[in-house]
C-alpha positions as CSV (number, residue, x, y, z in Angstrom):
1,X,47.6,-5.2,-27.6
2,X,44.4,-4.1,-29.3
3,X,44.1,-5.0,-33.0
4,X,41.9,-2.9,-35.2
5,X,40.4,-4.7,-38.2
6,X,38.4,-3.8,-41.3
7,X,37.0,-6.3,-43.7
8,X,36.5,-5.1,-47.3
9,X,35.5,-7.6,-49.9
10,X,36.0,-6.6,-53.5
11,X,32.6,-7.7,-54.9
12,X,29.4,-5.9,-54.0
13,X,26.1,-6.5,-55.9
14,X,24.1,-3.6,-54.3
15,X,26.7,-0.9,-54.8
16,X,29.6,-2.0,-57.1
17,X,33.0,-1.5,-55.4
18,X,31.3,0.4,-52.6
19,X,34.1,-0.1,-50.1
20,X,36.5,2.0,-52.2
21,X,34.0,4.4,-53.7
22,X,34.5,8.0,-53.0
23,X,32.0,9.4,-50.4
24,X,32.2,12.9,-49.1
25,X,35.8,13.4,-50.3
26,X,37.5,10.1,-49.6
27,X,37.1,6.3,-50.1
28,X,34.4,4.8,-48.0
29,X,36.8,2.5,-46.2
30,X,38.9,5.5,-45.1
31,X,36.2,6.8,-42.9
32,X,36.7,3.7,-40.7
33,X,40.4,3.1,-41.4
34,X,41.3,6.6,-40.4
35,X,39.4,6.2,-37.1
36,X,41.5,3.1,-36.3
37,X,44.8,4.8,-37.0
38,X,43.8,7.9,-35.0
39,X,42.5,6.1,-32.0
40,X,45.0,6.1,-29.1
41,X,44.0,2.7,-27.8
42,X,44.5,0.8,-31.1
43,X,48.0,-0.7,-31.3
44,X,47.9,-2.2,-34.8
45,X,45.5,-2.2,-37.8
46,X,44.8,-4.9,-40.4
47,X,42.6,-4.9,-43.4
48,X,41.2,-8.2,-44.7
49,X,40.4,-7.9,-48.4
50,X,40.6,-9.7,-51.8
51,X,41.0,-6.4,-53.6
52,X,44.6,-5.6,-54.5
53,X,43.9,-1.9,-54.8
54,X,42.3,-1.7,-51.3
55,X,45.1,-3.9,-49.8
56,X,47.9,-1.7,-51.3
57,X,46.0,1.4,-50.1
58,X,45.7,0.1,-46.6
59,X,49.3,-1.1,-46.3
60,X,50.5,2.3,-47.6
61,X,48.6,3.9,-44.7
62,X,50.3,1.6,-42.2
63,X,48.1,-1.6,-42.1
64,X,49.8,-4.9,-41.4
65,X,51.0,-6.9,-44.4
66,X,49.0,-10.1,-44.2
67,X,48.4,-10.6,-47.9
68,X,45.1,-10.9,-49.7
69,X,42.4,-13.0,-48.0
70,X,41.9,-16.6,-49.2
71,X,39.5,-17.2,-52.0
72,X,37.1,-19.2,-49.8
73,X,36.7,-16.1,-47.6
74,X,36.0,-13.8,-50.6
75,X,32.6,-15.2,-51.7
76,X,29.1,-13.8,-51.2
77,X,28.4,-16.5,-48.7
78,X,31.5,-16.1,-46.6
79,X,30.6,-14.8,-43.1
80,X,32.4,-12.4,-40.8
81,X,33.6,-15.1,-38.4
82,X,35.9,-16.9,-40.7
83,X,37.3,-13.6,-42.0
84,X,38.0,-12.5,-38.5
85,X,39.6,-15.7,-37.5
86,X,42.0,-15.6,-40.5
87,X,42.9,-11.9,-39.9
88,X,43.6,-12.6,-36.2
89,X,45.8,-15.6,-36.9
90,X,47.7,-13.8,-39.7
91,X,48.2,-10.7,-37.5
92,X,49.4,-12.5,-34.4
93,X,52.0,-14.2,-36.6
94,X,53.4,-10.6,-37.1
95,X,52.8,-8.8,-33.9
96,X,52.3,-11.5,-31.2
97,X,49.3,-12.1,-28.9
98,X,46.3,-9.7,-29.1
99,X,44.2,-8.8,-26.1
100,X,41.2,-7.4,-28.0
101,X,40.0,-7.7,-31.6
102,X,38.2,-4.5,-32.6
103,X,36.3,-4.7,-35.9
104,X,34.8,-1.6,-37.7
105,X,32.4,-2.3,-40.6
106,X,33.5,0.1,-43.4
107,X,29.9,0.2,-44.8
108,X,28.8,1.9,-41.6
109,X,30.9,5.1,-41.5
110,X,28.8,7.3,-39.3
111,X,30.2,6.1,-35.9
112,X,32.1,8.6,-33.8
113,X,35.5,8.0,-32.2
114,X,33.6,8.1,-28.9
115,X,31.7,5.0,-30.0
116,X,34.9,3.1,-30.4
117,X,36.1,4.3,-26.9
118,X,32.8,3.4,-25.3
119,X,32.7,-0.1,-26.9
120,X,36.2,-0.8,-25.7
121,X,35.4,0.5,-22.2
122,X,32.3,-1.8,-22.1
123,X,34.4,-4.7,-23.1
124,X,37.0,-4.0,-20.4
125,X,34.3,-3.6,-17.7
126,X,32.0,-6.4,-18.5
127,X,34.5,-9.0,-19.9
128,X,32.1,-10.5,-22.4
129,X,33.0,-12.7,-25.3
130,X,31.8,-10.1,-27.7
131,X,30.5,-6.5,-27.7
132,X,28.2,-5.8,-30.6
133,X,26.9,-2.4,-31.7
134,X,23.1,-2.2,-31.6
135,X,20.4,0.3,-31.8
136,X,16.8,0.3,-30.6
137,X,14.7,-1.5,-33.3
138,X,12.1,0.6,-35.2
139,X,9.8,-2.4,-35.5
140,X,9.1,-5.0,-32.8
141,X,8.3,-8.7,-33.5
142,X,5.9,-8.7,-30.4
143,X,3.9,-5.8,-31.8
144,X,4.3,-4.7,-35.4
145,X,6.4,-7.2,-37.3
146,X,4.2,-9.8,-39.0
147,X,4.7,-12.9,-41.1
148,X,2.4,-15.0,-43.3
149,X,1.3,-18.5,-42.5
150,X,0.8,-21.3,-45.1
151,X,-2.5,-19.7,-46.3
152,X,-0.9,-16.3,-46.7
153,X,-2.7,-14.8,-43.6
154,X,-0.6,-12.5,-41.5
155,X,0.2,-13.0,-37.8
156,X,2.4,-11.2,-35.3
157,X,5.9,-12.8,-35.5
158,X,6.2,-13.4,-31.7
159,X,2.7,-13.4,-30.2
160,X,2.4,-13.1,-26.4
161,X,-0.5,-14.4,-24.3
162,X,-3.2,-11.8,-24.4
163,X,-1.5,-9.9,-27.2
164,X,0.3,-6.6,-27.2
165,X,-1.8,-3.6,-28.1
166,X,0.7,-0.8,-27.6
167,X,4.4,-0.5,-28.5
168,X,5.3,0.4,-24.9
169,X,3.9,-3.0,-23.7
170,X,6.2,-5.0,-25.9
171,X,9.6,-6.4,-24.7
172,X,12.6,-4.4,-25.7
173,X,14.4,-5.6,-28.8
174,X,17.5,-4.3,-30.5
175,X,18.6,-4.1,-34.1
176,X,22.0,-5.6,-34.8
177,X,23.9,-2.6,-36.2
178,X,26.9,-3.5,-38.3
179,X,29.2,-0.9,-37.1
180,X,31.5,-1.7,-34.2
181,X,32.5,-5.0,-32.5
182,X,35.0,-5.9,-29.8
183,X,35.8,-9.6,-29.6
184,X,37.8,-11.7,-27.2
185,X,40.6,-13.3,-29.2
186,X,40.3,-16.5,-27.1
187,X,36.6,-16.6,-28.0
188,X,37.3,-15.9,-31.6
189,X,39.7,-18.8,-31.8
190,X,37.5,-21.4,-30.1
191,X,34.0,-20.5,-31.1
192,X,32.2,-21.4,-34.3
193,X,30.3,-18.1,-34.7
194,X,29.0,-14.9,-33.2
195,X,26.3,-16.3,-31.0
196,X,28.2,-19.2,-29.3
197,X,29.1,-17.1,-26.2
198,X,28.1,-14.1,-24.1
199,X,27.3,-11.3,-26.6
200,X,26.3,-7.9,-25.1
201,X,25.1,-4.8,-26.8
202,X,26.8,-1.4,-27.2
203,X,23.8,0.9,-27.8
204,X,24.2,3.6,-30.5
205,X,21.7,6.1,-31.8
206,X,20.0,4.9,-35.0
207,X,21.3,7.9,-37.0
208,X,24.9,6.6,-36.5
209,X,23.9,3.0,-37.5
210,X,23.0,3.4,-41.1
211,X,24.7,0.6,-43.1
212,X,25.4,1.0,-46.8
213,X,23.8,-1.9,-48.7
214,X,22.0,-0.1,-51.6
215,X,22.4,3.0,-53.8
216,X,19.8,4.7,-51.7
217,X,21.8,3.9,-48.5
218,X,24.9,5.4,-50.1
219,X,23.0,8.6,-51.0
220,X,21.5,8.8,-47.5
221,X,24.8,8.4,-45.8
222,X,26.5,11.0,-48.1
223,X,23.7,13.4,-47.3
224,X,24.1,12.9,-43.5
225,X,27.9,13.3,-43.9
226,X,27.4,16.6,-45.7
227,X,25.1,17.9,-43.0
228,X,27.5,16.9,-40.3
229,X,30.6,18.1,-42.1
230,X,29.6,20.9,-44.6
């Protein structure tokens, strides 16, 4: 039993009501929600939200009726983990035990259906606690990410003995791309956060990992959608 999940909080300071804002012909959330409903491996879909309009919209499309998320999970400071735990518990009360918890971030709508399949395949092969979408980072803390000291002088964030003079010499680092996650339900129930267990990357190309957090991001994603689907 694979449970597909989307979290969509009502408030958004960067782009007001971005999760339900129309982008390239339909609400932003639907680019991810429709992928879950269309995917042959997903058995049930749930949307965790404090927005009545989004909740009614999702239920009308076939999402589980778990009610609105609790107020303490609808704040600016509420993290993914507590939202996931609540959604899993509420869903299992309706459909029984879940074998994998698949989360799609609705603010990252450029993933392909193949990304979902590949992330699920990786989870089934490697048996980690969590599969997390990542992409190769554009900047590297061993080479060209810097931070100021108390005097304001800049230093490489993670200096190595002898220094790193070329990007190719630096250790590989990934960017946590908020797009696609596959979580072990047992891990989700027992752990206190993302990093408490064995977390492995599912690598995606950077152009499919753009996350909408600002009006510029929204315009960029809309442009990329229009190019891909004229």
